[in-house]
mmCIF file of the N, C-alpha and C atoms, coordinates in Angstrom:
data_MODEL
# 
_entry.id   MODEL 
# 
loop_
_atom_site.group_PDB 
_atom_site.id 
_atom_site.type_symbol 
_atom_site.label_atom_id 
_atom_site.label_alt_id 
_atom_site.label_comp_id 
_atom_site.label_asym_id 
_atom_site.label_entity_id 
_atom_site.label_seq_id 
_atom_site.pdbx_PDB_ins_code 
_atom_site.Cartn_x 
_atom_site.Cartn_y 
_atom_site.Cartn_z 
_atom_site.occupancy 
_atom_site.B_iso_or_equiv 
_atom_site.pdbx_formal_charge 
_atom_site.auth_seq_id 
_atom_site.auth_comp_id 
_atom_site.auth_asym_id 
_atom_site.auth_atom_id 
_atom_site.pdbx_PDB_model_num 
ATOM 1   N N  . MET A 1 1  ? -8.725  -5.545  85.566  1.00 0.00 ? 1  MET A N  1 
ATOM 2   C CA . MET A 1 1  ? -8.478  -6.032  87.153  1.00 0.00 ? 1  MET A CA 1 
ATOM 3   C C  . MET A 1 1  ? -9.595  -5.706  87.784  1.00 0.00 ? 1  MET A C  1 
ATOM 4   N N  . GLY A 1 2  ? -9.578  -6.241  89.363  1.00 0.00 ? 2  GLY A N  1 
ATOM 5   C CA . GLY A 1 2  ? -10.577 -6.040  90.084  1.00 0.00 ? 2  GLY A CA 1 
ATOM 6   C C  . GLY A 1 2  ? -10.076 -6.298  91.647  1.00 0.00 ? 2  GLY A C  1 
ATOM 7   N N  . VAL A 1 3  ? -11.166 -6.936  92.331  1.00 0.00 ? 3  VAL A N  1 
ATOM 8   C CA . VAL A 1 3  ? -10.835 -7.295  93.702  1.00 0.00 ? 3  VAL A CA 1 
ATOM 9   C C  . VAL A 1 3  ? -11.166 -8.726  93.736  1.00 0.00 ? 3  VAL A C  1 
ATOM 10  N N  . ASP A 1 4  ? -10.352 -9.713  94.746  1.00 0.00 ? 4  ASP A N  1 
ATOM 11  C CA . ASP A 1 4  ? -10.316 -10.550 95.013  1.00 0.00 ? 4  ASP A CA 1 
ATOM 12  C C  . ASP A 1 4  ? -11.514 -10.964 96.125  1.00 0.00 ? 4  ASP A C  1 
ATOM 13  N N  . LEU A 1 5  ? -12.584 -11.104 96.086  1.00 0.00 ? 5  LEU A N  1 
ATOM 14  C CA . LEU A 1 5  ? -13.300 -11.074 97.511  1.00 0.00 ? 5  LEU A CA 1 
ATOM 15  C C  . LEU A 1 5  ? -12.984 -12.432 98.084  1.00 0.00 ? 5  LEU A C  1 
ATOM 16  N N  . GLU A 1 6  ? -12.131 -13.308 97.757  1.00 0.00 ? 6  GLU A N  1 
ATOM 17  C CA . GLU A 1 6  ? -11.841 -14.608 98.974  1.00 0.00 ? 6  GLU A CA 1 
ATOM 18  C C  . GLU A 1 6  ? -10.593 -14.537 99.070  1.00 0.00 ? 6  GLU A C  1 
ATOM 19  N N  . GLY A 1 7  ? -10.092 -13.142 98.500  1.00 0.00 ? 7  GLY A N  1 
ATOM 20  C CA . GLY A 1 7  ? -8.296  -13.137 98.662  1.00 0.00 ? 7  GLY A CA 1 
ATOM 21  C C  . GLY A 1 7  ? -7.978  -12.787 100.554 1.00 0.00 ? 7  GLY A C  1 
ATOM 22  N N  . ALA A 1 8  ? -6.697  -12.787 101.003 1.00 0.00 ? 8  ALA A N  1 
ATOM 23  C CA . ALA A 1 8  ? -6.360  -12.638 101.696 1.00 0.00 ? 8  ALA A CA 1 
ATOM 24  C C  . ALA A 1 8  ? -5.902  -11.170 102.270 1.00 0.00 ? 8  ALA A C  1 
ATOM 25  N N  . GLU A 1 9  ? -5.976  -10.574 101.356 1.00 0.00 ? 9  GLU A N  1 
ATOM 26  C CA . GLU A 1 9  ? -5.601  -8.828  101.208 1.00 0.00 ? 9  GLU A CA 1 
ATOM 27  C C  . GLU A 1 9  ? -7.101  -8.009  101.485 1.00 0.00 ? 9  GLU A C  1 
ATOM 28  N N  . PRO A 1 10 ? -6.928  -7.568  102.377 1.00 0.00 ? 10 PRO A N  1 
ATOM 29  C CA . PRO A 1 10 ? -8.390  -6.617  102.777 1.00 0.00 ? 10 PRO A CA 1 
ATOM 30  C C  . PRO A 1 10 ? -8.930  -5.886  101.447 1.00 0.00 ? 10 PRO A C  1 
ATOM 31  N N  . LEU A 1 11 ? -10.114 -6.145  101.485 1.00 0.00 ? 11 LEU A N  1 
ATOM 32  C CA . LEU A 1 11 ? -10.927 -5.218  100.207 1.00 0.00 ? 11 LEU A CA 1 
ATOM 33  C C  . LEU A 1 11 ? -10.291 -3.913  99.966  1.00 0.00 ? 11 LEU A C  1 
ATOM 34  N N  . TYR A 1 12 ? -10.215 -3.248  100.986 1.00 0.00 ? 12 TYR A N  1 
ATOM 35  C CA . TYR A 1 12 ? -10.356 -1.903  100.750 1.00 0.00 ? 12 TYR A CA 1 
ATOM 36  C C  . TYR A 1 12 ? -9.019  -1.441  100.207 1.00 0.00 ? 12 TYR A C  1 
ATOM 37  N N  . ARG A 1 13 ? -7.917  -2.479  100.578 1.00 0.00 ? 13 ARG A N  1 
ATOM 38  C CA . ARG A 1 13 ? -6.628  -2.313  100.111 1.00 0.00 ? 13 ARG A CA 1 
ATOM 39  C C  . ARG A 1 13 ? -6.304  -2.571  98.625  1.00 0.00 ? 13 ARG A C  1 
ATOM 40  N N  . GLN A 1 14 ? -7.368  -3.629  98.423  1.00 0.00 ? 14 GLN A N  1 
ATOM 41  C CA . GLN A 1 14 ? -6.964  -4.204  96.949  1.00 0.00 ? 14 GLN A CA 1 
ATOM 42  C C  . GLN A 1 14 ? -7.554  -3.144  96.095  1.00 0.00 ? 14 GLN A C  1 
ATOM 43  N N  . VAL A 1 15 ? -8.612  -2.305  96.361  1.00 0.00 ? 15 VAL A N  1 
ATOM 44  C CA . VAL A 1 15 ? -9.012  -1.294  95.860  1.00 0.00 ? 15 VAL A CA 1 
ATOM 45  C C  . VAL A 1 15 ? -8.493  0.003   95.538  1.00 0.00 ? 15 VAL A C  1 
ATOM 46  N N  . ALA A 1 16 ? -7.637  0.165   96.778  1.00 0.00 ? 16 ALA A N  1 
ATOM 47  C CA . ALA A 1 16 ? -6.727  1.169   96.666  1.00 0.00 ? 16 ALA A CA 1 
ATOM 48  C C  . ALA A 1 16 ? -5.895  1.081   95.723  1.00 0.00 ? 16 ALA A C  1 
ATOM 49  N N  . ALA A 1 17 ? -5.103  -0.203  95.752  1.00 0.00 ? 17 ALA A N  1 
ATOM 50  C CA . ALA A 1 17 ? -4.060  -0.560  94.918  1.00 0.00 ? 17 ALA A CA 1 
ATOM 51  C C  . ALA A 1 17 ? -4.708  -0.269  93.148  1.00 0.00 ? 17 ALA A C  1 
ATOM 52  N N  . GLU A 1 18 ? -5.954  -0.389  93.115  1.00 0.00 ? 18 GLU A N  1 
ATOM 53  C CA . GLU A 1 18 ? -6.345  -0.793  91.727  1.00 0.00 ? 18 GLU A CA 1 
ATOM 54  C C  . GLU A 1 18 ? -6.676  0.811   91.279  1.00 0.00 ? 18 GLU A C  1 
ATOM 55  N N  . VAL A 1 19 ? -6.894  1.563   92.478  1.00 0.00 ? 19 VAL A N  1 
ATOM 56  C CA . VAL A 1 19 ? -7.226  2.835   91.688  1.00 0.00 ? 19 VAL A CA 1 
ATOM 57  C C  . VAL A 1 19 ? -5.760  3.462   91.827  1.00 0.00 ? 19 VAL A C  1 
ATOM 58  N N  . GLU A 1 20 ? -5.005  3.240   92.836  1.00 0.00 ? 20 GLU A N  1 
ATOM 59  C CA . GLU A 1 20 ? -3.560  3.791   92.318  1.00 0.00 ? 20 GLU A CA 1 
ATOM 60  C C  . GLU A 1 20 ? -2.723  3.502   91.045  1.00 0.00 ? 20 GLU A C  1 
ATOM 61  N N  . ARG A 1 21 ? -3.055  2.431   90.435  1.00 0.00 ? 21 ARG A N  1 
ATOM 62  C CA . ARG A 1 21 ? -2.711  1.786   89.271  1.00 0.00 ? 21 ARG A CA 1 
ATOM 63  C C  . ARG A 1 21 ? -3.074  2.483   88.180  1.00 0.00 ? 21 ARG A C  1 
ATOM 64  N N  . ARG A 1 22 ? -4.505  2.622   88.243  1.00 0.00 ? 22 ARG A N  1 
ATOM 65  C CA . ARG A 1 22 ? -5.272  3.513   87.452  1.00 0.00 ? 22 ARG A CA 1 
ATOM 66  C C  . ARG A 1 22 ? -4.868  5.314   87.150  1.00 0.00 ? 22 ARG A C  1 
ATOM 67  N N  . ILE A 1 23 ? -4.637  5.389   88.057  1.00 0.00 ? 23 ILE A N  1 
ATOM 68  C CA . ILE A 1 23 ? -3.847  7.165   88.203  1.00 0.00 ? 23 ILE A CA 1 
ATOM 69  C C  . ILE A 1 23 ? -2.546  7.027   87.656  1.00 0.00 ? 23 ILE A C  1 
ATOM 70  N N  . ALA A 1 24 ? -1.840  5.759   88.079  1.00 0.00 ? 24 ALA A N  1 
ATOM 71  C CA . ALA A 1 24 ? -0.442  5.879   87.951  1.00 0.00 ? 24 ALA A CA 1 
ATOM 72  C C  . ALA A 1 24 ? -0.159  5.529   86.044  1.00 0.00 ? 24 ALA A C  1 
ATOM 73  N N  . GLU A 1 25 ? -1.427  5.084   85.314  1.00 0.00 ? 25 GLU A N  1 
ATOM 74  C CA . GLU A 1 25 ? -1.384  4.391   84.004  1.00 0.00 ? 25 GLU A CA 1 
ATOM 75  C C  . GLU A 1 25 ? -2.284  5.521   83.101  1.00 0.00 ? 25 GLU A C  1 
ATOM 76  N N  . GLY A 1 26 ? -2.527  6.656   84.022  1.00 0.00 ? 26 GLY A N  1 
ATOM 77  C CA . GLY A 1 26 ? -3.315  7.772   83.330  1.00 0.00 ? 26 GLY A CA 1 
ATOM 78  C C  . GLY A 1 26 ? -4.776  7.206   83.015  1.00 0.00 ? 26 GLY A C  1 
ATOM 79  N N  . VAL A 1 27 ? -5.319  6.328   83.552  1.00 0.00 ? 27 VAL A N  1 
ATOM 80  C CA . VAL A 1 27 ? -6.659  5.728   83.424  1.00 0.00 ? 27 VAL A CA 1 
ATOM 81  C C  . VAL A 1 27 ? -7.332  7.015   83.752  1.00 0.00 ? 27 VAL A C  1 
ATOM 82  N N  . TYR A 1 28 ? -6.971  7.447   85.283  1.00 0.00 ? 28 TYR A N  1 
ATOM 83  C CA . TYR A 1 28 ? -7.505  8.561   85.909  1.00 0.00 ? 28 TYR A CA 1 
ATOM 84  C C  . TYR A 1 28 ? -6.262  9.794   85.948  1.00 0.00 ? 28 TYR A C  1 
ATOM 85  N N  . PRO A 1 29 ? -6.314  10.439  84.668  1.00 0.00 ? 29 PRO A N  1 
ATOM 86  C CA . PRO A 1 29 ? -5.658  11.830  84.840  1.00 0.00 ? 29 PRO A CA 1 
ATOM 87  C C  . PRO A 1 29 ? -5.276  12.495  86.061  1.00 0.00 ? 29 PRO A C  1 
ATOM 88  N N  . ALA A 1 30 ? -4.244  12.978  86.057  1.00 0.00 ? 30 ALA A N  1 
ATOM 89  C CA . ALA A 1 30 ? -3.989  13.675  87.211  1.00 0.00 ? 30 ALA A CA 1 
ATOM 90  C C  . ALA A 1 30 ? -5.307  15.012  87.118  1.00 0.00 ? 30 ALA A C  1 
ATOM 91  N N  . GLY A 1 31 ? -5.488  15.647  88.103  1.00 0.00 ? 31 GLY A N  1 
ATOM 92  C CA . GLY A 1 31 ? -6.236  16.627  88.219  1.00 0.00 ? 31 GLY A CA 1 
ATOM 93  C C  . GLY A 1 31 ? -7.547  16.490  88.037  1.00 0.00 ? 31 GLY A C  1 
ATOM 94  N N  . LYS A 1 32 ? -8.283  15.217  87.397  1.00 0.00 ? 32 LYS A N  1 
ATOM 95  C CA . LYS A 1 32 ? -9.603  15.059  87.040  1.00 0.00 ? 32 LYS A CA 1 
ATOM 96  C C  . LYS A 1 32 ? -10.037 14.066  88.327  1.00 0.00 ? 32 LYS A C  1 
ATOM 97  N N  . ARG A 1 33 ? -11.256 14.404  88.092  1.00 0.00 ? 33 ARG A N  1 
ATOM 98  C CA . ARG A 1 33 ? -12.244 13.801  89.091  1.00 0.00 ? 33 ARG A CA 1 
ATOM 99  C C  . ARG A 1 33 ? -12.421 12.128  89.062  1.00 0.00 ? 33 ARG A C  1 
ATOM 100 N N  . ILE A 1 34 ? -12.202 11.234  90.133  1.00 0.00 ? 34 ILE A N  1 
ATOM 101 C CA . ILE A 1 34 ? -12.096 10.123  89.870  1.00 0.00 ? 34 ILE A CA 1 
ATOM 102 C C  . ILE A 1 34 ? -13.376 9.499   90.067  1.00 0.00 ? 34 ILE A C  1 
ATOM 103 N N  . PRO A 1 35 ? -13.951 8.298   89.589  1.00 0.00 ? 35 PRO A N  1 
ATOM 104 C CA . PRO A 1 35 ? -15.170 8.041   89.875  1.00 0.00 ? 35 PRO A CA 1 
ATOM 105 C C  . PRO A 1 35 ? -16.008 8.051   91.410  1.00 0.00 ? 35 PRO A C  1 
ATOM 106 N N  . SER A 1 36 ? -17.148 8.223   91.526  1.00 0.00 ? 36 SER A N  1 
ATOM 107 C CA . SER A 1 36 ? -17.554 8.389   93.158  1.00 0.00 ? 36 SER A CA 1 
ATOM 108 C C  . SER A 1 36 ? -17.335 6.970   93.988  1.00 0.00 ? 36 SER A C  1 
ATOM 109 N N  . THR A 1 37 ? -17.824 7.026   94.888  1.00 0.00 ? 37 THR A N  1 
ATOM 110 C CA . THR A 1 37 ? -17.857 5.888   95.856  1.00 0.00 ? 37 THR A CA 1 
ATOM 111 C C  . THR A 1 37 ? -18.887 5.087   95.416  1.00 0.00 ? 37 THR A C  1 
ATOM 112 N N  . ALA A 1 38 ? -20.296 5.781   95.125  1.00 0.00 ? 38 ALA A N  1 
ATOM 113 C CA . ALA A 1 38 ? -21.214 4.781   94.554  1.00 0.00 ? 38 ALA A CA 1 
ATOM 114 C C  . ALA A 1 38 ? -20.825 4.148   93.275  1.00 0.00 ? 38 ALA A C  1 
ATOM 115 N N  . GLU A 1 39 ? -20.245 4.658   91.984  1.00 0.00 ? 39 GLU A N  1 
ATOM 116 C CA . GLU A 1 39 ? -19.711 4.045   91.091  1.00 0.00 ? 39 GLU A CA 1 
ATOM 117 C C  . GLU A 1 39 ? -18.734 2.920   91.341  1.00 0.00 ? 39 GLU A C  1 
ATOM 118 N N  . LEU A 1 40 ? -17.834 3.403   92.182  1.00 0.00 ? 40 LEU A N  1 
ATOM 119 C CA . LEU A 1 40 ? -16.882 2.312   92.312  1.00 0.00 ? 40 LEU A CA 1 
ATOM 120 C C  . LEU A 1 40 ? -17.463 1.052   93.038  1.00 0.00 ? 40 LEU A C  1 
ATOM 121 N N  . SER A 1 41 ? -17.839 1.113   94.206  1.00 0.00 ? 41 SER A N  1 
ATOM 122 C CA . SER A 1 41 ? -18.787 0.349   94.757  1.00 0.00 ? 41 SER A CA 1 
ATOM 123 C C  . SER A 1 41 ? -19.173 -0.598  93.858  1.00 0.00 ? 41 SER A C  1 
ATOM 124 N N  . GLU A 1 42 ? -20.081 -0.133  92.782  1.00 0.00 ? 42 GLU A N  1 
ATOM 125 C CA . GLU A 1 42 ? -20.903 -1.229  91.758  1.00 0.00 ? 42 GLU A CA 1 
ATOM 126 C C  . GLU A 1 42 ? -19.937 -1.722  90.849  1.00 0.00 ? 42 GLU A C  1 
ATOM 127 N N  . GLU A 1 43 ? -18.957 -0.837  90.434  1.00 0.00 ? 43 GLU A N  1 
ATOM 128 C CA . GLU A 1 43 ? -17.940 -1.504  89.892  1.00 0.00 ? 43 GLU A CA 1 
ATOM 129 C C  . GLU A 1 43 ? -17.308 -2.799  90.348  1.00 0.00 ? 43 GLU A C  1 
ATOM 130 N N  . PHE A 1 44 ? -16.859 -2.745  91.558  1.00 0.00 ? 44 PHE A N  1 
ATOM 131 C CA . PHE A 1 44 ? -15.836 -3.486  92.250  1.00 0.00 ? 44 PHE A CA 1 
ATOM 132 C C  . PHE A 1 44 ? -17.179 -4.623  92.822  1.00 0.00 ? 44 PHE A C  1 
ATOM 133 N N  . GLY A 1 45 ? -18.337 -3.970  93.243  1.00 0.00 ? 45 GLY A N  1 
ATOM 134 C CA . GLY A 1 45 ? -18.952 -5.176  93.883  1.00 0.00 ? 45 GLY A CA 1 
ATOM 135 C C  . GLY A 1 45 ? -18.775 -5.315  95.231  1.00 0.00 ? 45 GLY A C  1 
ATOM 136 N N  . VAL A 1 46 ? -18.254 -4.165  95.946  1.00 0.00 ? 46 VAL A N  1 
ATOM 137 C CA . VAL A 1 46 ? -17.923 -3.973  97.333  1.00 0.00 ? 46 VAL A CA 1 
ATOM 138 C C  . VAL A 1 46 ? -18.777 -2.791  97.896  1.00 0.00 ? 46 VAL A C  1 
ATOM 139 N N  . SER A 1 47 ? -18.901 -2.719  99.156  1.00 0.00 ? 47 SER A N  1 
ATOM 140 C CA . SER A 1 47 ? -19.735 -1.866  99.848  1.00 0.00 ? 47 SER A CA 1 
ATOM 141 C C  . SER A 1 47 ? -18.918 -0.219  99.676  1.00 0.00 ? 47 SER A C  1 
ATOM 142 N N  . ARG A 1 48 ? -20.000 0.667   99.957  1.00 0.00 ? 48 ARG A N  1 
ATOM 143 C CA . ARG A 1 48 ? -19.378 2.119   99.648  1.00 0.00 ? 48 ARG A CA 1 
ATOM 144 C C  . ARG A 1 48 ? -18.512 2.266   101.180 1.00 0.00 ? 48 ARG A C  1 
ATOM 145 N N  . ARG A 1 49 ? -18.611 1.828   101.841 1.00 0.00 ? 49 ARG A N  1 
ATOM 146 C CA . ARG A 1 49 ? -17.508 1.820   103.059 1.00 0.00 ? 49 ARG A CA 1 
ATOM 147 C C  . ARG A 1 49 ? -16.372 1.425   102.690 1.00 0.00 ? 49 ARG A C  1 
ATOM 148 N N  . THR A 1 50 ? -16.493 0.327   101.919 1.00 0.00 ? 50 THR A N  1 
ATOM 149 C CA . THR A 1 50 ? -14.985 -0.178  101.466 1.00 0.00 ? 50 THR A CA 1 
ATOM 150 C C  . THR A 1 50 ? -14.325 0.801   100.383 1.00 0.00 ? 50 THR A C  1 
ATOM 151 N N  . ILE A 1 51 ? -15.055 1.489   99.697  1.00 0.00 ? 51 ILE A N  1 
ATOM 152 C CA . ILE A 1 51 ? -14.437 2.423   99.047  1.00 0.00 ? 51 ILE A CA 1 
ATOM 153 C C  . ILE A 1 51 ? -14.179 3.857   99.451  1.00 0.00 ? 51 ILE A C  1 
ATOM 154 N N  . THR A 1 52 ? -14.727 4.179   100.786 1.00 0.00 ? 52 THR A N  1 
ATOM 155 C CA . THR A 1 52 ? -14.321 5.260   101.505 1.00 0.00 ? 52 THR A CA 1 
ATOM 156 C C  . THR A 1 52 ? -13.124 4.673   102.042 1.00 0.00 ? 52 THR A C  1 
ATOM 157 N N  . ASP A 1 53 ? -13.060 3.671   102.801 1.00 0.00 ? 53 ASP A N  1 
ATOM 158 C CA . ASP A 1 53 ? -11.959 3.169   103.490 1.00 0.00 ? 53 ASP A CA 1 
ATOM 159 C C  . ASP A 1 53 ? -10.343 3.422   102.307 1.00 0.00 ? 53 ASP A C  1 
ATOM 160 N N  . ALA A 1 54 ? -10.774 2.862   101.390 1.00 0.00 ? 54 ALA A N  1 
ATOM 161 C CA . ALA A 1 54 ? -9.571  3.014   100.012 1.00 0.00 ? 54 ALA A CA 1 
ATOM 162 C C  . ALA A 1 54 ? -9.701  4.212   99.926  1.00 0.00 ? 54 ALA A C  1 
ATOM 163 N N  . PHE A 1 55 ? -10.370 5.336   99.785  1.00 0.00 ? 55 PHE A N  1 
ATOM 164 C CA . PHE A 1 55 ? -10.016 6.724   99.569  1.00 0.00 ? 55 PHE A CA 1 
ATOM 165 C C  . PHE A 1 55 ? -9.140  7.289   100.758 1.00 0.00 ? 55 PHE A C  1 
ATOM 166 N N  . VAL A 1 56 ? -9.641  7.005   101.967 1.00 0.00 ? 56 VAL A N  1 
ATOM 167 C CA . VAL A 1 56 ? -8.664  7.555   103.108 1.00 0.00 ? 56 VAL A CA 1 
ATOM 168 C C  . VAL A 1 56 ? -7.465  6.883   102.760 1.00 0.00 ? 56 VAL A C  1 
ATOM 169 N N  . LEU A 1 57 ? -6.834  5.630   102.463 1.00 0.00 ? 57 LEU A N  1 
ATOM 170 C CA . LEU A 1 57 ? -5.892  5.171   102.491 1.00 0.00 ? 57 LEU A CA 1 
ATOM 171 C C  . LEU A 1 57 ? -4.810  6.087   101.154 1.00 0.00 ? 57 LEU A C  1 
ATOM 172 N N  . LEU A 1 58 ? -5.839  6.236   100.169 1.00 0.00 ? 58 LEU A N  1 
ATOM 173 C CA . LEU A 1 58 ? -5.103  6.815   99.098  1.00 0.00 ? 58 LEU A CA 1 
ATOM 174 C C  . LEU A 1 58 ? -4.570  8.357   99.499  1.00 0.00 ? 58 LEU A C  1 
ATOM 175 N N  . LYS A 1 59 ? -5.769  9.062   100.091 1.00 0.00 ? 59 LYS A N  1 
ATOM 176 C CA . LYS A 1 59 ? -5.381  10.634  100.565 1.00 0.00 ? 59 LYS A CA 1 
ATOM 177 C C  . LYS A 1 59 ? -4.517  10.256  101.419 1.00 0.00 ? 59 LYS A C  1 
ATOM 178 N N  . ASP A 1 60 ? -4.251  9.465   102.177 1.00 0.00 ? 60 ASP A N  1 
ATOM 179 C CA . ASP A 1 60 ? -3.100  9.565   103.227 1.00 0.00 ? 60 ASP A CA 1 
ATOM 180 C C  . ASP A 1 60 ? -1.751  9.318   102.694 1.00 0.00 ? 60 ASP A C  1 
ATOM 181 N N  . ARG A 1 61 ? -2.009  8.770   101.629 1.00 0.00 ? 61 ARG A N  1 
ATOM 182 C CA . ARG A 1 61 ? -0.430  8.250   100.781 1.00 0.00 ? 61 ARG A CA 1 
ATOM 183 C C  . ARG A 1 61 ? -0.259  9.371   99.719  1.00 0.00 ? 61 ARG A C  1 
ATOM 184 N N  . GLY A 1 62 ? -1.461  10.543  99.562  1.00 0.00 ? 62 GLY A N  1 
ATOM 185 C CA . GLY A 1 62 ? -0.988  11.738  98.580  1.00 0.00 ? 62 GLY A CA 1 
ATOM 186 C C  . GLY A 1 62 ? -1.331  11.218  97.089  1.00 0.00 ? 62 GLY A C  1 
ATOM 187 N N  . VAL A 1 63 ? -2.059  10.145  96.955  1.00 0.00 ? 63 VAL A N  1 
ATOM 188 C CA . VAL A 1 63 ? -2.345  10.040  95.601  1.00 0.00 ? 63 VAL A CA 1 
ATOM 189 C C  . VAL A 1 63 ? -3.784  10.267  94.963  1.00 0.00 ? 63 VAL A C  1 
ATOM 190 N N  . VAL A 1 64 ? -4.784  11.039  96.040  1.00 0.00 ? 64 VAL A N  1 
ATOM 191 C CA . VAL A 1 64 ? -5.681  11.401  95.797  1.00 0.00 ? 64 VAL A CA 1 
ATOM 192 C C  . VAL A 1 64 ? -5.848  12.701  96.594  1.00 0.00 ? 64 VAL A C  1 
ATOM 193 N N  . ARG A 1 65 ? -6.936  13.637  96.348  1.00 0.00 ? 65 ARG A N  1 
ATOM 194 C CA . ARG A 1 65 ? -7.160  14.662  97.060  1.00 0.00 ? 65 ARG A CA 1 
ATOM 195 C C  . ARG A 1 65 ? -8.894  15.056  96.907  1.00 0.00 ? 65 ARG A C  1 
ATOM 196 N N  . GLY A 1 66 ? -9.726  15.099  98.190  1.00 0.00 ? 66 GLY A N  1 
ATOM 197 C CA . GLY A 1 66 ? -10.952 15.255  98.338  1.00 0.00 ? 66 GLY A CA 1 
ATOM 198 C C  . GLY A 1 66 ? -11.125 16.667  98.267  1.00 0.00 ? 66 GLY A C  1 
ATOM 199 N N  . VAL A 1 67 ? -12.422 17.262  97.535  1.00 0.00 ? 67 VAL A N  1 
ATOM 200 C CA . VAL A 1 67 ? -12.877 18.154  97.749  1.00 0.00 ? 67 VAL A CA 1 
ATOM 201 C C  . VAL A 1 67 ? -14.530 18.182  97.971  1.00 0.00 ? 67 VAL A C  1 
ATOM 202 N N  . GLN A 1 68 ? -14.668 18.612  98.930  1.00 0.00 ? 68 GLN A N  1 
ATOM 203 C CA . GLN A 1 68 ? -16.232 18.678  99.557  1.00 0.00 ? 68 GLN A CA 1 
ATOM 204 C C  . GLN A 1 68 ? -16.895 19.206  98.577  1.00 0.00 ? 68 GLN A C  1 
ATOM 205 N N  . GLY A 1 69 ? -18.071 18.334  98.219  1.00 0.00 ? 69 GLY A N  1 
ATOM 206 C CA . GLY A 1 69 ? -18.989 18.784  97.407  1.00 0.00 ? 69 GLY A CA 1 
ATOM 207 C C  . GLY A 1 69 ? -18.607 18.639  95.967  1.00 0.00 ? 69 GLY A C  1 
ATOM 208 N N  . ARG A 1 70 ? -17.478 18.446  95.670  1.00 0.00 ? 70 ARG A N  1 
ATOM 209 C CA . ARG A 1 70 ? -17.044 17.992  94.160  1.00 0.00 ? 70 ARG A CA 1 
ATOM 210 C C  . ARG A 1 70 ? -16.707 16.777  93.830  1.00 0.00 ? 70 ARG A C  1 
ATOM 211 N N  . GLY A 1 71 ? -16.025 15.835  94.733  1.00 0.00 ? 71 GLY A N  1 
ATOM 212 C CA . GLY A 1 71 ? -15.395 14.762  94.451  1.00 0.00 ? 71 GLY A CA 1 
ATOM 213 C C  . GLY A 1 71 ? -13.937 14.224  94.954  1.00 0.00 ? 71 GLY A C  1 
ATOM 214 N N  . THR A 1 72 ? -13.556 13.180  94.447  1.00 0.00 ? 72 THR A N  1 
ATOM 215 C CA . THR A 1 72 ? -12.045 13.064  94.948  1.00 0.00 ? 72 THR A CA 1 
ATOM 216 C C  . THR A 1 72 ? -11.356 12.885  93.456  1.00 0.00 ? 72 THR A C  1 
ATOM 217 N N  . PHE A 1 73 ? -10.154 13.540  93.460  1.00 0.00 ? 73 PHE A N  1 
ATOM 218 C CA . PHE A 1 73 ? -9.422  13.956  92.140  1.00 0.00 ? 73 PHE A CA 1 
ATOM 219 C C  . PHE A 1 73 ? -8.237  13.185  92.706  1.00 0.00 ? 73 PHE A C  1 
ATOM 220 N N  . ALA A 1 74 ? -7.507  12.657  91.223  1.00 0.00 ? 74 ALA A N  1 
ATOM 221 C CA . ALA A 1 74 ? -6.092  12.004  91.109  1.00 0.00 ? 74 ALA A CA 1 
ATOM 222 C C  . ALA A 1 74 ? -5.228  13.381  91.308  1.00 0.00 ? 74 ALA A C  1 
ATOM 223 N N  . ARG A 1 75 ? -4.192  13.211  91.986  1.00 0.00 ? 75 ARG A N  1 
ATOM 224 C CA . ARG A 1 75 ? -3.068  13.877  91.863  1.00 0.00 ? 75 ARG A CA 1 
ATOM 225 C C  . ARG A 1 75 ? -1.993  13.236  90.977  1.00 0.00 ? 75 ARG A C  1 
ATOM 226 N N  . ALA A 1 76 ? -1.227  14.609  90.772  1.00 0.00 ? 76 ALA A N  1 
ATOM 227 C CA . ALA A 1 76 ? 0.042   14.190  90.143  1.00 0.00 ? 76 ALA A CA 1 
ATOM 228 C C  . ALA A 1 76 ? 1.160   13.110  90.880  1.00 0.00 ? 76 ALA A C  1 
ATOM 229 N N  . ALA A 1 77 ? 2.059   12.598  89.788  1.00 0.00 ? 77 ALA A N  1 
ATOM 230 C CA . ALA A 1 77 ? 2.600   11.742  90.509  1.00 0.00 ? 77 ALA A CA 1 
ATOM 231 C C  . ALA A 1 77 ? 3.771   12.237  91.547  1.00 0.00 ? 77 ALA A C  1 
ATOM 232 N N  . ASP A 1 78 ? 4.052   13.247  91.110  1.00 0.00 ? 78 ASP A N  1 
ATOM 233 C CA . ASP A 1 78 ? 5.332   14.463  92.003  1.00 0.00 ? 78 ASP A CA 1 
ATOM 234 C C  . ASP A 1 78 ? 4.248   14.783  93.373  1.00 0.00 ? 78 ASP A C  1 
ATOM 235 N N  . GLY A 1 79 ? 2.857   14.401  93.314  1.00 0.00 ? 79 GLY A N  1 
ATOM 236 C CA . GLY A 1 79 ? 2.221   15.229  94.539  1.00 0.00 ? 79 GLY A CA 1 
ATOM 237 C C  . GLY A 1 79 ? 1.394   16.636  94.231  1.00 0.00 ? 79 GLY A C  1 
# 
């Protein structure tokens, strides 16, 4: 999957949905670091700011947690 650059849904929401799907499917296992902003920016073909906005949304939802200097980590489905 990926993002639809021409779609009506904001890009950061599309990225957040895809990352959340990958966490739910175990592609990014709970407790493990997910790819960096730079890595995801390259993969999805969007700006780093878009990835950062997606991470903020996912943090607000409790899907990921950020650890300063270490990265962003997937959380277990139960939080």
